Structure formats: structure tokens, C-alpha cells
MDTraj code that builds the backbone (N, CA, C; nanometers):
import mdtraj as md
import numpy as np

residues = "MET GLU THR ILE GLU ASN GLN THR PHE GLU ASN GLU GLU VAL MET VAL ASP ASN ARG ALA PHE LEU GLY CYS THR PHE ARG ARG VAL THR LEU VAL PHE ALA SER VAL GLY LEU PRO TYR PHE GLU ASN CYS ASN PHE ASP THR VAL ALA LEU ALA PHE GLU GLY ASN ALA ARG ASN THR MET HIS PHE LEU SER GLY LEU PHE GLU GLN ASP PRO ALA GLY VAL GLY ALA VAL PHE ALA GLY ILE ARG ALA THR ASP".split()
xyz = np.array([
    [8.8760, 7.7007, 8.7431],
    [8.9337, 7.8172, 8.8077],
    [8.9183, 7.9370, 8.7129],
    [8.8671, 8.0451, 8.7665],
    [8.8531, 8.1685, 8.6901],
    [8.9893, 8.2378, 8.6804],
    [9.0236, 8.2865, 8.5633],
    [9.1492, 8.3587, 8.5438],
    [9.1194, 8.5063, 8.5216],
    [9.1900, 8.5894, 8.5969],
    [9.1766, 8.7347, 8.5852],
    [9.3135, 8.7895, 8.5507],
    [9.3217, 8.8628, 8.4419],
    [9.4509, 8.9128, 8.3941],
    [9.4558, 9.0647, 8.3887],
    [9.5701, 9.1191, 8.4313],
    [9.6029, 9.2610, 8.4143],
    [9.4935, 9.3555, 8.4633],
    [9.4343, 9.3219, 8.5762],
    [9.3298, 9.4066, 8.6329],
    [9.3828, 9.4758, 8.7582],
    [9.3369, 9.5978, 8.7820],
    [9.3715, 9.6705, 8.9038],
    [9.2513, 9.6701, 8.9967],
    [9.2749, 9.6287, 9.1202],
    [9.1730, 9.6301, 9.2249],
    [9.2138, 9.7383, 9.3238],
    [9.1201, 9.8244, 9.3597],
    [9.1543, 9.9351, 9.4477],
    [9.0370, 9.9656, 9.5411],
    [9.0692, 9.9784, 9.6722],
    [8.9694, 10.0174, 9.7731],
    [8.8470, 9.9270, 9.7713],
    [8.8707, 9.7949, 9.7719],
    [8.7591, 9.7005, 9.7691],
    [8.7985, 9.5690, 9.8348],
    [8.6980, 9.4846, 9.8551],
    [8.7228, 9.3476, 9.8986],
    [8.7271, 9.2605, 9.7746],
    [8.8253, 9.1703, 9.7703],
    [8.8416, 9.0825, 9.6547],
    [8.8354, 8.9379, 9.7030],
    [8.7343, 8.8652, 9.6579],
    [8.7257, 8.7221, 9.6877],
    [8.8305, 8.6504, 9.6023],
    [8.9155, 8.5701, 9.6661],
    [9.0257, 8.5091, 9.5914],
    [9.0096, 8.3598, 9.5671],
    [8.9138, 8.2955, 9.6329],
    [8.8971, 8.1508, 9.6173],
    [8.8767, 8.1115, 9.4709],
    [8.9448, 8.0046, 9.4301],
    [8.9301, 7.9477, 9.2954],
    [8.9562, 8.0481, 9.1833],
    [9.0445, 8.1429, 9.2068],
    [9.0769, 8.2408, 9.1045],
    [9.2276, 8.2470, 9.0823],
    [9.2663, 8.2644, 8.9565],
    [9.4061, 8.2866, 8.9212],
    [9.4194, 8.4330, 8.8808],
    [9.5107, 8.5029, 8.9461],
    [9.5352, 8.6443, 8.9178],
    [9.6714, 8.6556, 8.8493],
    [9.6701, 8.7032, 8.7265],
    [9.7924, 8.7136, 8.6484],
    [9.8171, 8.8602, 8.6154],
    [9.9304, 8.9129, 8.6623],
    [9.9667, 9.0507, 8.6318],
    [9.8720, 9.1545, 8.6891],
    [9.8076, 9.1232, 8.7987],
    [9.7114, 9.2161, 8.8588],
    [9.7783, 9.3050, 8.9636],
    [9.7137, 9.4161, 8.9921],
    [9.7591, 9.5085, 9.0954],
    [9.6511, 9.5195, 9.2012],
    [9.6934, 9.5129, 9.3277],
    [9.6022, 9.5218, 9.4411],
    [9.6451, 9.6398, 9.5269],
    [9.5611, 9.7449, 9.5335],
    [9.5917, 9.8655, 9.6112],
    [9.4840, 9.8887, 9.7156],
    [9.5271, 9.8953, 9.8407],
    [9.4347, 9.9230, 9.9509],
    [9.3115, 9.8337, 9.9433],
    [9.3357, 9.7040, 9.9345],
    [9.2267, 9.6075, 9.9260],
    [9.2329, 9.5104, 10.0428],
    [9.1242, 9.4391, 10.0604],
    [9.1199, 9.3257, 10.1517],
    [9.1010, 9.2012, 10.0671],
    [9.1949, 9.1093, 10.0753],
    [9.1822, 8.9816, 10.0064],
    [9.1043, 8.8885, 10.0985],
    [8.9927, 8.8363, 10.0490],
    [8.9049, 8.7520, 10.1294],
    [8.9211, 8.6076, 10.0839],
    [8.9567, 8.5205, 10.1789],
    [8.9782, 8.3791, 10.1503],
    [8.8861, 8.2956, 10.2384],
    [8.8078, 8.2062, 10.1766],
    [8.7134, 8.1225, 10.2505],
    [8.7530, 7.9753, 10.2491],
    [8.8617, 7.9411, 10.1858],
    [8.9113, 7.8033, 10.1782],
    [8.8193, 7.7128, 10.0971],
    [8.7528, 7.7716, 9.9980],
    [8.6709, 7.6926, 9.9067],
    [8.7601, 7.6314, 9.7994],
    [8.8603, 7.7053, 9.7580],
    [8.9589, 7.6599, 9.6610],
    [9.0771, 7.7544, 9.6653],
    [9.1944, 7.7032, 9.6374],
    [9.3149, 7.7857, 9.6478],
    [9.3223, 7.8900, 9.5376],
    [9.3675, 8.0098, 9.5723],
    [9.3940, 8.1106, 9.4701],
    [9.5349, 8.0924, 9.4156],
    [9.5614, 8.1593, 9.3056],
    [9.6943, 8.1571, 9.2443],
    [9.7277, 8.2999, 9.2041],
    [9.8483, 8.3431, 9.2351],
    [9.8949, 8.4776, 9.1997],
    [10.0251, 8.4662, 9.1214],
    [10.0327, 8.5355, 9.0088],
    [10.1562, 8.5362, 8.9288],
    [10.1812, 8.6779, 8.8779],
    [10.3014, 8.7277, 8.9058],
    [10.3435, 8.8608, 8.8609],
    [10.2459, 8.9711, 8.9027],
    [10.1973, 8.9618, 9.0260],
    [10.1043, 9.0621, 9.0785],
    [10.1786, 9.1608, 9.1688],
    [10.1223, 9.2801, 9.1839],
    [10.1755, 9.3824, 9.2731],
    [10.0767, 9.4053, 9.3865],
    [10.1299, 9.4174, 9.5088],
    [10.0471, 9.4338, 9.6273],
    [10.0911, 9.5603, 9.7009],
    [9.9952, 9.6493, 9.7280],
    [10.0231, 9.7733, 9.7992],
    [9.9137, 9.7943, 9.9038],
    [9.9511, 9.7815, 10.0305],
    [9.8595, 9.8003, 10.1432],
    [9.7424, 9.7027, 10.1333],
    [9.7748, 9.5763, 10.1515],
    [9.6761, 9.4693, 10.1412],
    [9.6488, 9.4106, 10.2795],
    [9.5212, 9.3914, 10.3101],
    [9.4793, 9.3235, 10.4324],
    [9.4217, 9.1873, 10.3936],
    [9.4151, 9.0984, 10.4909],
    [9.3582, 8.9656, 10.4688],
    [9.2354, 8.9475, 10.5563],
    [9.1336, 8.8824, 10.5014],
    [9.0150, 8.8454, 10.5784],
    [8.9861, 8.6988, 10.5494],
    [8.9367, 8.6302, 10.6497],
    [8.9108, 8.4871, 10.6377],
    [8.7651, 8.4592, 10.6683],
    [8.7020, 8.3769, 10.5854],
    [8.5628, 8.3385, 10.6040],
    [8.5514, 8.1867, 10.6031],
    [8.4413, 8.1343, 10.6532],
    [8.4129, 7.9916, 10.6463],
    [8.5224, 7.9064, 10.7080],
    [8.5641, 7.8033, 10.6342],
    [8.6665, 7.7113, 10.6842],
    [8.7987, 7.7810, 10.7117],
    [8.8309, 7.8812, 10.6326],
    [8.9552, 7.9557, 10.6575],
    [8.9473, 8.0276, 10.7919],
    [8.8321, 8.0852, 10.8232],
    [8.8145, 8.1523, 10.9525],
    [8.8250, 8.0497, 11.0662],
    [8.7682, 7.9317, 11.0455],
    [8.7799, 7.8264, 11.1477],
    [8.9252, 7.7891, 11.1726],
    [9.0031, 7.7814, 11.0673],
    [9.1454, 7.7508, 11.0822],
    [9.2162, 7.8599, 11.1616],
    [9.1835, 7.9847, 11.1351],
    [9.2452, 8.0951, 11.2091],
    [9.2064, 8.0896, 11.3574],
    [9.0807, 8.0573, 11.3871],
    [9.0382, 8.0442, 11.5266],
    [9.1119, 7.9288, 11.5959],
    [9.1293, 7.8191, 11.5229],
    [9.2043, 7.7050, 11.5763],
    [9.3472, 7.7452, 11.6101],
    [9.4146, 7.8128, 11.5170],
    [9.5524, 7.8554, 11.5406],
    [9.5611, 7.9564, 11.6548],
    [9.4644, 8.0446, 11.6640],
    [9.4622, 8.1430, 11.7721],
    [9.4498, 8.0755, 11.9075],
    [9.3574, 7.9792, 11.9181],
    [9.3407, 7.9058, 12.0431],
    [9.4635, 7.8240, 12.0780],
    [9.5228, 7.7608, 11.9785],
    [9.6432, 7.6816, 12.0002],
    [9.7591, 7.7706, 12.0437],
    [9.7675, 7.8896, 11.9844],
    [9.8742, 7.9820, 12.0181],
    [9.8719, 8.0184, 12.1665],
    [9.7527, 8.0310, 12.2238],
    [9.7417, 8.0627, 12.3666],
    [9.8063, 7.9549, 12.4527],
    [9.8009, 7.8309, 12.4073],
    [9.8560, 7.7191, 12.4836],
    [9.9980, 7.6817, 12.4422],
    [10.0304, 7.7029, 12.3159],
    [10.1597, 7.6581, 12.2628],
    [10.2125, 7.7557, 12.1579],
    [10.2593, 7.8737, 12.2012],
    [10.3094, 7.9728, 12.1053],
    [10.4221, 7.9187, 12.0172],
    [10.5091, 7.8378, 12.0735],
    [10.6219, 7.7847, 11.9955],
    [10.5725, 7.6914, 11.8855],
    [10.4697, 7.6134, 11.9155],
    [10.4151, 7.5213, 11.8152],
    [10.3568, 7.5959, 11.6967],
    [10.2812, 7.7005, 11.7244],
    [10.2243, 7.7811, 11.6159],
    [10.3363, 7.8555, 11.5435],
    [10.4364, 7.9012, 11.6187],
    [10.5516, 7.9651, 11.5561],
    [10.6204, 7.8720, 11.4578],
    [10.6271, 7.7437, 11.4924],
    [10.6890, 7.6452, 11.4032],
    [10.6077, 7.6292, 11.2748],
    [10.4757, 7.6390, 11.2854],
    [10.3913, 7.6321, 11.1661],
    [10.4255, 7.7470, 11.0714],
    [10.4363, 7.8695, 11.1276],
    [10.4674, 7.9844, 11.0433],
    [10.6102, 7.9798, 10.9920],
    [10.7008, 7.9244, 11.0686],
    [10.8376, 7.9060, 11.0186],
    [10.8390, 7.8121, 10.8997],
    [10.7572, 7.7082, 10.9055],
    [10.7452, 7.6168, 10.7923],
    [10.6889, 7.6836, 10.6690],
    [10.5932, 7.7750, 10.6898],
    [10.5369, 7.8491, 10.5771],
    [10.6439, 7.9380, 10.5138],
    [10.7226, 8.0048, 10.5973],
    [10.8281, 8.0929, 10.5450],
    [10.9345, 8.0150, 10.4698],
    [10.9581, 7.8899, 10.5082],
    [11.0644, 7.8097, 10.4479],
    [11.0201, 7.7402, 10.3203],
    [10.8919, 7.7469, 10.2854],
    [10.8407, 7.6798, 10.1656],
    [10.8974, 7.7446, 10.0408],
    [10.9417, 7.6605, 9.9490],
    [10.9988, 7.7107, 9.8224],
    [10.8895, 7.7573, 9.7301],
])
top = md.Topology()
chain = top.add_chain()
for i, resn in enumerate(residues, 1):
    res = top.add_residue(resn, chain, resSeq=i)
    for name in ("N", "CA", "C"):
        top.add_atom(name, md.element.get_by_symbol(name[0]), res)
traj = md.Trajectory(xyz[None], top)
């Protein structure tokens, strides 16, 4: 895993797979996740951040979107579980 420390990202796309971000600042960026490997964030600041999904991560989003059309409560329960994670 690549470690990036105390860096400021601004007005750009940032690939986050397999990266650890320590003490970084993200301003007006798009965090891009492809589900190749999990990112890690510690003591980072986020200001106006968007998310983009590629590859397997995009497939997961399409799956959830399709499922939501048929079972909104089921997908809602998934997100409730995410919010409840310690």
C-alpha cells in the first residue's frame, strides 16, 4: 500500500485504491475508487468532495441501483448498516 502524507489535493481526480492518506487535505476533488484495494484515511480534511466509481466498484453501484428500484427498503438497510459501523 502506498502511503501519502500531509499532501493537499485540489481541483483534481484522486485515485484512492491501495493508498493510505495521512493528514491530507482534499479540496474540490473527485475521489475515484475502482475496488482494486481498499483506501485508508487518517486525520484528513475533506472540502467539497465527489465520489466516482470505476471497474468492480462501478458494477457494485449499478447492482445497488437496480436493486433499489425493486427494494428501496433493502438498499436502505444496507446504508443504515454502513452508518452504524464503528
